[in-house]
N, C-alpha and C positions, 0 to 999 in steps of 0.2 A: 583636906581639899575644900576649896571654897564652893559656895553654892553655884556660882557661874560656871566653874569647871565641871561640876557634876551635871548640870543641865546640858552643857555643850557635848559632853561624852554621850549622854543618852540620845541627843539629837542626831549625832553622827551614826550611832548604831541603828537608829530608827530609819535614817536616810539610806543606809546600806541595805537594810531589809527591803525597803521600797524598790531600790534599783534592782535587786535580785528578783523580786516578784514581777517587776515590769519587764525585765529581760526574759523571764520564763514565759510571760504572756505573749510577747511578740514572737518568740521561737515557736510556741505551740500554734499560734495563729498562722504564721507563715507556712508551716507544714500542711495545714488544711487548705490554704488558699492555692497552693501550687502542687496539685496532685500529678502523678506521673501520667504521661500521654503516650499513645501508640500511633506511629506513623505507618499507614498502610500503603502497599504497593498498588499501582493503578493498572488499568487494562493493557495487556501486551507487554508488560514489564516483568522482570525476573522476580521470583519469590522462592521461599524456602520455609522450613520450620521456624526460622527466626524472623523472616520477613513475610508477614501475612498479607493476603489480598484484601481489598476493601469489601467487607460484607454488605455494606449499604448499596453497593453497585451490583450485588449478586454475582460476585467474582469468586472463583476457586483456583487454587494452585494446581495446575495440570502440567505435568512434565516440566516443572520449574518455571512456568510462565503463567501469569494471571489471565485467565480466560473466563468466559461465561460458564456458570455452573453446569449447564447442559448445552454444549456447543452445537449439537445436532438440531436443536429446536429453540435456540435463543440467538439473538444478534445484539451486539453492543451499539448503543446510541451515544456517540461522542458528546453531542450538545447537552444531553441530559445525564451523562455519566452513570448509566445503568444498563443492564442487560434486560431485554424484553423478549417475551415468548412469541414465536412465529405461529402461524395458523396450524392448529393441531397440537401445539405445545401445551404443557401443563401451566395453569395459571391459578391465582388465588383471589377469592372474593372477600377474604378476611380483612376487616377494617383494623387499622393500626398505624404504626409509624413506618410502614414499608414504602413501596414505590408510589408513583403518581396516581391520583385518582383513588387513593385508599386501598390499592391492591398491593399485597406484599410481594407478589410475583406478577408484574403487569404484562399486558399484551402490547404488541406493536401498534402503531397508529392505525386508525380506522378498523380496529378489531375489538371485540368485546369478549369478556370471560363468561362462558355459559356452562351450566351444569348438564352433563350427559347422563341420562338415566340408563343404567345397565339393566338388561333383561335376561330372562332365562331362569330355569329352576335352580341352578347352582349359585345364583347371585344372592348374597346375604345382605342384610340391612347395612347401610353405610358404605356400600361398595361403589356408589356413584362417584364420578370424577368430573373435574372441570377442565376445559380446554378453550383455546382461543379460536374464535370464528369471525370471519369478516362481517362487518355491519352491512345493512341493506344498501344496495347499489354499489357495493365494492366486491371485487373478485380476487381470488388468490392467484398470485403469479408463481413462477418457477422457484423463486427463492423463499416462498412462504410468507411474503408480505401481502398486504391488501392494497390493491390499486383501483382507481375509478373504473366502473363498469361501462358498458356501451351506453352512449348518450350522456355520460356525465362530463362536467366541465374539466378542462385540463389546461396546461400552460406550456406545452411543447417540450417538456423534459423527455429525453429518449425512452426512459423506462417508466414513464408516469402511467401509461395505460397498461397494455399487456401485449408487447410485441410478439412474444412466443405464441400467443393466441391470435395472431394476425390482427390485433387491435392497436391502432396508433392515434395520435392526436391530430385531428384535422379541424381547422377553424375553431380552435379552443374547445373541441368536443371529441371525446373518445369515439372512434368510428372504425369500421372495417378497413383494412389496408387497401383492398381492391373494391372498387365501386360495385362490381358484380357479386361480391360475396354477401352472405347473409349470416346473421348471428345465431349460433346454436346455444341456447341456454343450458342444455344438458351438460355440455362440456366447457361452457364459458369461453367460447372461441368463435371466430368467424370462419365459415366454411364456404366452399365453392358449390353452387347449385349443379344439378345434373346437366351434363352436356357442355359445361364450361371448363376452361383450363384449370389445372390443379398442379400441385407440387408433390412429387412422390416422397413419402416418409415412412419410416418403419411402423409408426403407430396407426397409419391410415385414418387420420382424423381430419384430413383436408377437405373431405366432401360431406354433403348432406347425409342424413341418416339413410341407411340401406343402399348407399352408393360407394364405389371405390374408385381410386385414381388409377387408371389403366394407361400403360405406356403404348405409344404407337411407333411408327418409324422415327428415326432420329431427327428427321426434318419436321415432324408433326409433334407439337407439345402434348403431354399427357392430358387426358380429359376425365372428368367424373362421369362414370357410367353406372346405371342401376345394376345391382347384383342380380344373379339369376333368381327368378321368382318375383321380380318387381318391375314395374313399368314407370317410365318417366311421365310425370303429369304436366299439364300446361304451365304450372307454376314452378317447374323444374325440381320438384321433389320426386321421391321414389315411392310409389304405392304398390301394395300387394297385387300380383297378377293371379287372379283366381282361376285362370285357365291353365296355369303353369302346372306341369306334372314332373315329378322327380324321376319317373321311370324313363 
């Protein structure tokens, strides 16, 4: 065999080894670059043991449908693709890669996560818990959301203030539905003063403190009257009647 043939043979063997090594390198590299990915089901869509719900949105598979982990005290926010805790619901102050604002379990808008200190002799260390509370100047409505309180700016959305609390948006400000009503901070609602018209309801929260809504004849609307043992004041509140006797 001539010298040129010997060199050519070694070159071809060397080139073959290079190609094998190069192919092995690309195969290995491609395997790491394209890892397997999981596609999660979104809110209100079907799920199963094979189709998981999106954990980043705080969703759980409940009866075959992706819902908030705690449906009784969480609501889904479509624009943010996450479930948020309503007032009184559990929340988290832990910083990390969780929900907006550094909260792993965030609160609804206009609410903040606060620590509730447990009291009593049976309470052990570390038993304090956190829950969502409305921020200052916001009040809780019937759905557990925080809406602007009395005197706060509003923009005429039907549920923006607190209609169930007799608070509506007037002239871009949350105010009592009726001009004769006054605001009761204890119950976060507007109530009728003593001697004025009222609406009968099972909770009897339509009148000022120590007054009740009493029905009259069908042609006379119900009115707020002071309870026994109380007298109507000039400001239409009900004050204790010190001359009242239970006997």
